[in-house]
N, C-alpha and C positions, 0 to 999 in steps of 0.2 A: 801436251799438245803432240799430236801425230806428224811426224815429218813426212816430206813427199817419198823418200825411201821406203819408210814403214808403210805407207800407204800402197805403194806399188807393189810391196812384196805381201800385202794382205789381199790383193786382188786376185779374182779367180784367173788361173792360169789361160783359159780359153776365152777370157774377155775380149772381144774385139771392138767393142763400142767404147773404148776408154776415153772418159771426158777429159783426160790430162793430156791426151795424145790423139786430138780430134782429126788430125791430119794423117795418122798412121796407115800404112799401106794395109790392104785386106790380108787376114790371117795374122798380122803382126800382134804381138803382145809384149808388155813390160818384160814379162818373164823370157821370152825369145831373146831380147834386147840383152837381159843379164846374162843369159848362157852364151851368147856370141861374145859378150865382153870377157867373160870367164876364160872363154877358150884362148883370148888374147892376153890374159893375164891381167885384166882390169878389174877393179873392184869400182863400180859405178856409184859417184857421189851426186848431189842434187845438181852440182854444176854440169856433170855429164849429161844427167837427163835434160838439161835446159838445152843443150846443143842438139841432143837427138831430136826434141821438139821443135827447135829451130830448124832442123835438117827437112824433118818431114813436112814442115810448112812450107819451105821453099819448093819441094818436089810438087806440093799440092797446088801451088800458086803457078807453076810454070810446066806447059804441056810438055810432052816427050821431045818434040822437035825444038822446043826452046832451051832445052837444059845444055848448059856450057858449062863444063867443069872449073873452067877459070872465072867464070862470073859467079858460080857457087862459092868458090874460095874468096872472091872479092866480097861476096854479100856476107859471109861469116866474119871476115875480118872487119866489116862495118858494123855488123850486128854486136859483136864481142869487143869492139876497139876500147870502151870504158874499163873493161877487165884485163885488157893487155893486149887485144887482137889475135894474131897469129901465134905469137909466142905462148900467149895463155892457153890456146887452142892445142898446140902441140904438147904442152905439159899435160892436158888431159888425155889427149889420144896421140901417144907416140908414134902410133903406125900412119899418122895422118887424119886430120879432121874430116877432110873428104872422105878418103878411102875407108879408113877404119870406122869414122863416125857413121857413114852411110851403111856400112856393113852391120853396125849394131843397131840403126834404126831402121834395118829391114828395107833398104833402098838399094836396088841393083844398079851399080854402076861399074864402068869399066875406067877405074881410077888407081893410079899409084901415085902418092904423093913424094916421090922422091926427087922431082925436080925443083921444088918450091924453096931449097936451100935450108941450112941451119938455123936453129933459133936460138941455140945455146950461147 
């Protein structure tokens, strides 16, 4: 059985029409996400990729004028509530699920997740 991670690693590096990430920004590939995570010292798991896909979906559904980082934060909390919400997301993305997650997902935002408090 092929896992999501194996499938991602087997994909051609230049493939921008990725069915696993239908809302990916132009030019973004799982390989670029992997490299951004590696630069941050993260090894991406299937759980990380689920957050990346959720972030890309959020950005696809909300126009540039509608993007609000607090609303994005709240949407992530709601989407991953069953897994532990923000506590879970900060365990996956210690640099912040919004700032670090968006960077890995290829989404350019001006966000720093310092103000959301500790989850430990």
